[in-house]
N, CA, C and O atoms as a GROMACS GRO file, in nm:
protein
  352
    1UNK      N    1   0.076  -0.135   0.035
    1UNK     CA    2  -0.012  -0.005   0.000
    1UNK      C    3   0.055   0.134   0.022
    1UNK      O    4  -0.002   0.243   0.018
    2UNK      N    5   0.203   0.106   0.048
    2UNK     CA    6   0.296   0.239   0.048
    2UNK      C    7   0.416   0.212  -0.031
    2UNK      O    8   0.522   0.158   0.000
    3UNK      N    9   0.363   0.276  -0.170
    3UNK     CA   10   0.457   0.268  -0.273
    3UNK      C   11   0.508   0.363  -0.289
    3UNK      O   12   0.597   0.342  -0.372
    4UNK      N   13   0.507   0.468  -0.258
    4UNK     CA   14   0.586   0.568  -0.258
    4UNK      C   15   0.508   0.718  -0.342
    4UNK      O   16   0.407   0.766  -0.292
    5UNK      N   17   0.561   0.771  -0.458
    5UNK     CA   18   0.473   0.849  -0.523
    5UNK      C   19   0.428   0.823  -0.684
    5UNK      O   20   0.432   0.902  -0.779
    6UNK      N   21   0.380   0.678  -0.679
    6UNK     CA   22   0.385   0.621  -0.819
    6UNK      C   23   0.194   0.643  -0.803
    6UNK      O   24   0.137   0.564  -0.879
    7UNK      N   25   0.138   0.694  -0.757
    7UNK     CA   26   0.005   0.736  -0.773
    7UNK      C   27  -0.080   0.649  -0.701
    7UNK      O   28  -0.196   0.653  -0.742
    8UNK      N   29  -0.059   0.572  -0.607
    8UNK     CA   30  -0.140   0.515  -0.528
    8UNK      C   31  -0.039   0.522  -0.382
    8UNK      O   32   0.083   0.535  -0.375
    9UNK      N   33  -0.126   0.509  -0.289
    9UNK     CA   34  -0.059   0.504  -0.127
    9UNK      C   35  -0.082   0.638  -0.087
    9UNK      O   36  -0.174   0.708  -0.129
   10UNK      N   37   0.033   0.681   0.022
   10UNK     CA   38   0.055   0.789   0.140
   10UNK      C   39   0.061   0.936   0.029
   10UNK      O   40  -0.010   1.037   0.034
   11UNK      N   41   0.177   0.900  -0.070
   11UNK     CA   42   0.204   1.055  -0.127
   11UNK      C   43   0.101   1.124  -0.200
   11UNK      O   44   0.103   1.247  -0.205
   12UNK      N   45  -0.012   1.041  -0.269
   12UNK     CA   46  -0.092   1.080  -0.378
   12UNK      C   47  -0.245   1.119  -0.275
   12UNK      O   48  -0.351   1.172  -0.308
   13UNK      N   49  -0.194   1.062  -0.133
   13UNK     CA   50  -0.340   1.110  -0.049
   13UNK      C   51  -0.321   1.257   0.013
   13UNK      O   52  -0.414   1.337   0.021
   14UNK      N   53  -0.204   1.280   0.053
   14UNK     CA   54  -0.126   1.389   0.085
   14UNK      C   55  -0.176   1.530  -0.004
   14UNK      O   56  -0.226   1.633   0.040
   15UNK      N   57  -0.143   1.495  -0.138
   15UNK     CA   58  -0.172   1.603  -0.265
   15UNK      C   59  -0.284   1.603  -0.282
   15UNK      O   60  -0.318   1.709  -0.335
   16UNK      N   61  -0.419   1.490  -0.252
   16UNK     CA   62  -0.519   1.529  -0.269
   16UNK      C   63  -0.628   1.606  -0.140
   16UNK      O   64  -0.730   1.672  -0.152
   17UNK      N   65  -0.563   1.567  -0.037
   17UNK     CA   66  -0.605   1.637   0.130
   17UNK      C   67  -0.546   1.786   0.083
   17UNK      O   68  -0.627   1.878   0.100
   18UNK      N   69  -0.422   1.824   0.029
   18UNK     CA   70  -0.387   1.966  -0.006
   18UNK      C   71  -0.469   2.006  -0.075
   18UNK      O   72  -0.520   2.095  -0.007
   19UNK      N   73  -0.525   2.002  -0.177
   19UNK     CA   74  -0.642   2.058  -0.263
   19UNK      C   75  -0.789   2.076  -0.231
   19UNK      O   76  -0.871   2.162  -0.261
   20UNK      N   77  -0.794   1.949  -0.149
   20UNK     CA   78  -0.908   1.945  -0.076
   20UNK      C   79  -0.955   2.056   0.008
   20UNK      O   80  -1.069   2.101   0.018
   21UNK      N   81  -0.834   2.094   0.073
   21UNK     CA   82  -0.793   2.200   0.221
   21UNK      C   83  -0.804   2.309   0.163
   21UNK      O   84  -0.875   2.394   0.217
   22UNK      N   85  -0.738   2.339   0.036
   22UNK     CA   86  -0.740   2.448  -0.061
   22UNK      C   87  -0.898   2.529  -0.093
   22UNK      O   88  -0.943   2.642  -0.077
   23UNK      N   89  -0.945   2.406  -0.144
   23UNK     CA   90  -1.080   2.434  -0.224
   23UNK      C   91  -1.188   2.472  -0.113
   23UNK      O   92  -1.298   2.526  -0.129
   24UNK      N   93  -1.124   2.429   0.004
   24UNK     CA   94  -1.224   2.446   0.124
   24UNK      C   95  -1.248   2.576   0.183
   24UNK      O   96  -1.348   2.632   0.230
   25UNK      N   97  -1.095   2.615   0.162
   25UNK     CA   98  -1.082   2.723   0.235
   25UNK      C   99  -1.124   2.876   0.158
   25UNK      O  100  -1.150   2.990   0.196
   26UNK      N  101  -1.116   2.822   0.059
   26UNK     CA  102  -1.140   2.898  -0.084
   26UNK      C  103  -1.311   2.972  -0.106
   26UNK      O  104  -1.352   3.082  -0.141
   27UNK      N  105  -1.379   2.829  -0.061
   27UNK     CA  106  -1.543   2.805  -0.041
   27UNK      C  107  -1.536   2.900   0.077
   27UNK      O  108  -1.564   3.018   0.055
   28UNK      N  109  -1.504   2.864   0.202
   28UNK     CA  110  -1.570   2.949   0.288
   28UNK      C  111  -1.510   3.123   0.295
   28UNK      O  112  -1.557   3.206   0.373
   29UNK      N  113  -1.417   3.147   0.212
   29UNK     CA  114  -1.384   3.303   0.231
   29UNK      C  115  -1.479   3.352   0.133
   29UNK      O  116  -1.525   3.464   0.155
   30UNK      N  117  -1.518   3.292   0.031
   30UNK     CA  118  -1.606   3.338  -0.065
   30UNK      C  119  -1.757   3.320   0.004
   30UNK      O  120  -1.841   3.398  -0.041
   31UNK      N  121  -1.793   3.246   0.088
   31UNK     CA  122  -1.906   3.269   0.169
   31UNK      C  123  -1.898   3.355   0.278
   31UNK      O  124  -2.009   3.394   0.317
   32UNK      N  125  -1.803   3.395   0.340
   32UNK     CA  126  -1.768   3.469   0.449
   32UNK      C  127  -1.799   3.620   0.378
   32UNK      O  128  -1.876   3.693   0.441
   33UNK      N  129  -1.746   3.670   0.252
   33UNK     CA  130  -1.737   3.803   0.174
   33UNK      C  131  -1.894   3.821   0.138
   33UNK      O  132  -1.957   3.924   0.164
   34UNK      N  133  -1.953   3.699   0.072
   34UNK     CA  134  -2.096   3.710   0.020
   34UNK      C  135  -2.180   3.769   0.146
   34UNK      O  136  -2.244   3.874   0.147
   35UNK      N  137  -2.163   3.676   0.254
   35UNK     CA  138  -2.249   3.726   0.368
   35UNK      C  139  -2.212   3.876   0.462
   35UNK      O  140  -2.272   3.933   0.554
   36UNK      N  141  -2.111   3.897   0.405
   36UNK     CA  142  -2.072   4.035   0.487
   36UNK      C  143  -2.146   4.130   0.368
   36UNK      O  144  -2.231   4.214   0.398
   37UNK      N  145  -2.113   4.111   0.261
   37UNK     CA  146  -2.134   4.234   0.168
   37UNK      C  147  -2.278   4.217   0.139
   37UNK      O  148  -2.331   4.315   0.086
   38UNK      N  149  -2.353   4.112   0.164
   38UNK     CA  150  -2.503   4.103   0.201
   38UNK      C  151  -2.548   4.203   0.303
   38UNK      O  152  -2.620   4.297   0.271
   39UNK      N  153  -2.509   4.184   0.423
   39UNK     CA  154  -2.550   4.267   0.542
   39UNK      C  155  -2.501   4.418   0.516
   39UNK      O  156  -2.568   4.510   0.564
   40UNK      N  157  -2.417   4.438   0.463
   40UNK     CA  158  -2.368   4.575   0.454
   40UNK      C  159  -2.486   4.638   0.362
   40UNK      O  160  -2.554   4.731   0.405
   41UNK      N  161  -2.507   4.583   0.234
   41UNK     CA  162  -2.586   4.628   0.141
   41UNK      C  163  -2.749   4.642   0.210
   41UNK      O  164  -2.825   4.736   0.189
   42UNK      N  165  -2.771   4.546   0.277
   42UNK     CA  166  -2.945   4.592   0.384
   42UNK      C  167  -2.895   4.701   0.487
   42UNK      O  168  -2.954   4.809   0.483
   43UNK      N  169  -2.812   4.688   0.561
   43UNK     CA  170  -2.782   4.808   0.609
   43UNK      C  171  -2.766   4.947   0.576
   43UNK      O  172  -2.802   5.044   0.644
   44UNK      N  173  -2.706   4.946   0.460
   44UNK     CA  174  -2.678   5.070   0.401
   44UNK      C  175  -2.825   5.132   0.334
   44UNK      O  176  -2.830   5.247   0.293
   45UNK      N  177  -2.931   5.049   0.331
   45UNK     CA  178  -3.034   5.083   0.230
   45UNK      C  179  -3.132   5.178   0.401
   45UNK      O  180  -3.187   5.288   0.409
   46UNK      N  181  -3.114   5.082   0.494
   46UNK     CA  182  -3.198   5.105   0.601
   46UNK      C  183  -3.161   5.243   0.662
   46UNK      O  184  -3.246   5.324   0.700
   47UNK      N  185  -3.024   5.261   0.668
   47UNK     CA  186  -2.958   5.415   0.696
   47UNK      C  187  -2.998   5.511   0.628
   47UNK      O  188  -2.982   5.625   0.672
   48UNK      N  189  -3.062   5.490   0.496
   48UNK     CA  190  -3.100   5.618   0.439
   48UNK      C  191  -3.028   5.624   0.305
   48UNK      O  192  -3.076   5.690   0.213
   49UNK      N  193  -2.916   5.558   0.291
   49UNK     CA  194  -2.814   5.566   0.157
   49UNK      C  195  -2.881   5.464   0.067
   49UNK      O  196  -2.830   5.353   0.049
   50UNK      N  197  -2.994   5.501   0.011
   50UNK     CA  198  -3.066   5.441  -0.120
   50UNK      C  199  -3.021   5.498  -0.236
   50UNK      O  200  -3.100   5.479  -0.329
   51UNK      N  201  -2.937   5.553  -0.261
   51UNK     CA  202  -2.878   5.626  -0.402
   51UNK      C  203  -2.958   5.738  -0.480
   51UNK      O  204  -2.963   5.754  -0.602
   52UNK      N  205  -3.013   5.804  -0.390
   52UNK     CA  206  -3.040   5.897  -0.446
   52UNK      C  207  -3.200   5.908  -0.438
   52UNK      O  208  -3.261   5.996  -0.499
   53UNK      N  209  -3.245   5.835  -0.378
   53UNK     CA  210  -3.418   5.874  -0.401
   53UNK      C  211  -3.452   5.979  -0.342
   53UNK      O  212  -3.411   6.003  -0.229
   54UNK      N  213  -3.517   6.044  -0.395
   54UNK     CA  214  -3.525   6.205  -0.366
   54UNK      C  215  -3.681   6.183  -0.280
   54UNK      O  216  -3.692   6.274  -0.198
   55UNK      N  217  -3.777   6.109  -0.278
   55UNK     CA  218  -3.864   6.080  -0.193
   55UNK      C  219  -3.828   6.064  -0.052
   55UNK      O  220  -3.870   6.135   0.040
   56UNK      N  221  -3.718   5.932  -0.040
   56UNK     CA  222  -3.674   5.923   0.075
   56UNK      C  223  -3.607   6.031   0.126
   56UNK      O  224  -3.619   6.045   0.248
   57UNK      N  225  -3.540   6.112   0.068
   57UNK     CA  226  -3.402   6.186   0.071
   57UNK      C  227  -3.494   6.326   0.175
   57UNK      O  228  -3.458   6.388   0.275
   58UNK      N  229  -3.598   6.330   0.108
   58UNK     CA  230  -3.698   6.456   0.147
   58UNK      C  231  -3.778   6.424   0.270
   58UNK      O  232  -3.824   6.505   0.350
   59UNK      N  233  -3.787   6.297   0.272
   59UNK     CA  234  -3.877   6.210   0.441
   59UNK      C  235  -3.774   6.201   0.540
   59UNK      O  236  -3.807   6.190   0.658
   60UNK      N  237  -3.655   6.203   0.507
   60UNK     CA  238  -3.563   6.213   0.615
   60UNK      C  239  -3.516   6.386   0.632
   60UNK      O  240  -3.486   6.432   0.742
   61UNK      N  241  -3.517   6.452   0.533
   61UNK     CA  242  -3.526   6.592   0.578
   61UNK      C  243  -3.594   6.676   0.668
   61UNK      O  244  -3.555   6.769   0.739
   62UNK      N  245  -3.762   6.598   0.641
   62UNK     CA  246  -3.855   6.650   0.703
   62UNK      C  247  -3.849   6.606   0.827
   62UNK      O  248  -3.862   6.690   0.916
   63UNK      N  249  -3.824   6.440   0.868
   63UNK     CA  250  -3.775   6.402   0.986
   63UNK      C  251  -3.669   6.499   1.054
   63UNK      O  252  -3.694   6.513   1.174
   64UNK      N  253  -3.591   6.550   1.024
   64UNK     CA  254  -3.507   6.585   1.086
   64UNK      C  255  -3.517   6.741   1.117
   64UNK      O  256  -3.442   6.786   1.204
   65UNK      N  257  -3.624   6.841   1.039
   65UNK     CA  258  -3.695   6.967   1.074
   65UNK      C  259  -3.794   6.911   1.172
   65UNK      O  260  -3.780   6.969   1.280
   66UNK      N  261  -3.878   6.830   1.175
   66UNK     CA  262  -3.941   6.772   1.304
   66UNK      C  263  -3.903   6.753   1.413
   66UNK      O  264  -3.980   6.771   1.507
   67UNK      N  265  -3.762   6.708   1.435
   67UNK     CA  266  -3.700   6.680   1.538
   67UNK      C  267  -3.611   6.805   1.598
   67UNK      O  268  -3.573   6.809   1.715
   68UNK      N  269  -3.583   6.913   1.494
   68UNK     CA  270  -3.528   7.041   1.563
   68UNK      C  271  -3.673   7.102   1.606
   68UNK      O  272  -3.631   7.170   1.700
   69UNK      N  273  -3.759   7.117   1.605
   69UNK     CA  274  -3.900   7.190   1.615
   69UNK      C  275  -3.910   7.127   1.754
   69UNK      O  276  -3.903   7.197   1.855
   70UNK      N  277  -3.926   6.979   1.760
   70UNK     CA  278  -3.942   6.937   1.900
   70UNK      C  279  -3.856   6.954   1.979
   70UNK      O  280  -3.885   6.944   2.099
   71UNK      N  281  -3.741   6.981   1.945
   71UNK     CA  282  -3.614   7.028   2.044
   71UNK      C  283  -3.621   7.169   2.078
   71UNK      O  284  -3.547   7.223   2.160
   72UNK      N  285  -3.699   7.218   2.022
   72UNK     CA  286  -3.683   7.380   2.021
   72UNK      C  287  -3.602   7.469   1.983
   72UNK      O  288  -3.585   7.575   2.042
   73UNK      N  289  -3.532   7.427   1.858
   73UNK     CA  290  -3.429   7.514   1.829
   73UNK      C  291  -3.480   7.561   1.689
   73UNK      O  292  -3.404   7.616   1.610
   74UNK      N  293  -3.602   7.540   1.664
   74UNK     CA  294  -3.642   7.623   1.550
   74UNK      C  295  -3.781   7.678   1.582
   74UNK      O  296  -3.855   7.606   1.649
   75UNK      N  297  -3.820   7.786   1.546
   75UNK     CA  298  -3.956   7.818   1.602
   75UNK      C  299  -4.064   7.769   1.471
   75UNK      O  300  -4.033   7.700   1.374
   76UNK      N  301  -4.177   7.818   1.499
   76UNK     CA  302  -4.314   7.743   1.442
   76UNK      C  303  -4.319   7.790   1.280
   76UNK      O  304  -4.349   7.728   1.178
   77UNK      N  305  -4.273   7.940   1.308
   77UNK     CA  306  -4.308   7.992   1.126
   77UNK      C  307  -4.184   7.925   1.030
   77UNK      O  308  -4.195   7.888   0.913
   78UNK      N  309  -4.036   7.922   1.136
   78UNK     CA  310  -3.935   7.857   1.028
   78UNK      C  311  -3.959   7.713   1.002
   78UNK      O  312  -3.907   7.665   0.901
   79UNK      N  313  -4.053   7.615   1.102
   79UNK     CA  314  -4.104   7.498   1.067
   79UNK      C  315  -4.168   7.494   0.962
   79UNK      O  316  -4.127   7.427   0.867
   80UNK      N  317  -4.296   7.572   0.958
   80UNK     CA  318  -4.368   7.609   0.819
   80UNK      C  319  -4.311   7.607   0.724
   80UNK      O  320  -4.336   7.539   0.624
   81UNK      N  321  -4.229   7.680   0.739
   81UNK     CA  322  -4.152   7.728   0.596
   81UNK      C  323  -4.052   7.614   0.529
   81UNK      O  324  -4.023   7.590   0.412
   82UNK      N  325  -4.021   7.566   0.629
   82UNK     CA  326  -3.896   7.445   0.597
   82UNK      C  327  -3.982   7.311   0.532
   82UNK      O  328  -3.948   7.244   0.435
   83UNK      N  329  -4.087   7.297   0.606
   83UNK     CA  330  -4.157   7.199   0.582
   83UNK      C  331  -4.244   7.170   0.460
   83UNK      O  332  -4.273   7.062   0.409
   84UNK      N  333  -4.286   7.321   0.418
   84UNK     CA  334  -4.355   7.348   0.287
   84UNK      C  335  -4.219   7.347   0.196
   84UNK      O  336  -4.232   7.252   0.118
   85UNK      N  337  -4.102   7.410   0.176
   85UNK     CA  338  -4.006   7.371   0.111
   85UNK      C  339  -3.975   7.240   0.083
   85UNK      O  340  -3.941   7.211  -0.032
   86UNK      N  341  -3.980   7.149   0.176
   86UNK     CA  342  -3.939   7.019   0.141
   86UNK      C  343  -4.040   6.949   0.104
   86UNK      O  344  -4.007   6.830   0.094
   87UNK      N  345  -4.139   6.967   0.080
   87UNK     CA  346  -4.295   6.908   0.045
   87UNK      C  347  -4.296   6.925  -0.102
   87UNK      O  348  -4.352   6.845  -0.177
   88UNK      N  349  -4.226   7.037  -0.145
   88UNK     CA  350  -4.241   7.087  -0.329
   88UNK      C  351  -4.165   7.004  -0.370
   88UNK      O  352  -4.141   6.998  -0.491
   0.00000   0.00000   0.00000
């Protein structure tokens, strides 16, 4: 069974295991990359980086104006003016 490097025995077994190990590492590397990439894409759209969608951008700007008004940073007149501009 242990005939050296003639294609059968221990020598060819180590070569096959080395290739399988490399393929396994490559497979899991691609899998991890795909999972990380997918998670980053989904979290990016949830944060409002939707690629320039103007309705979403004006909605988040309106949300900021509402928060500023609620904190008392802007007056009612300023709030009304900004809200009207953002809705256009």
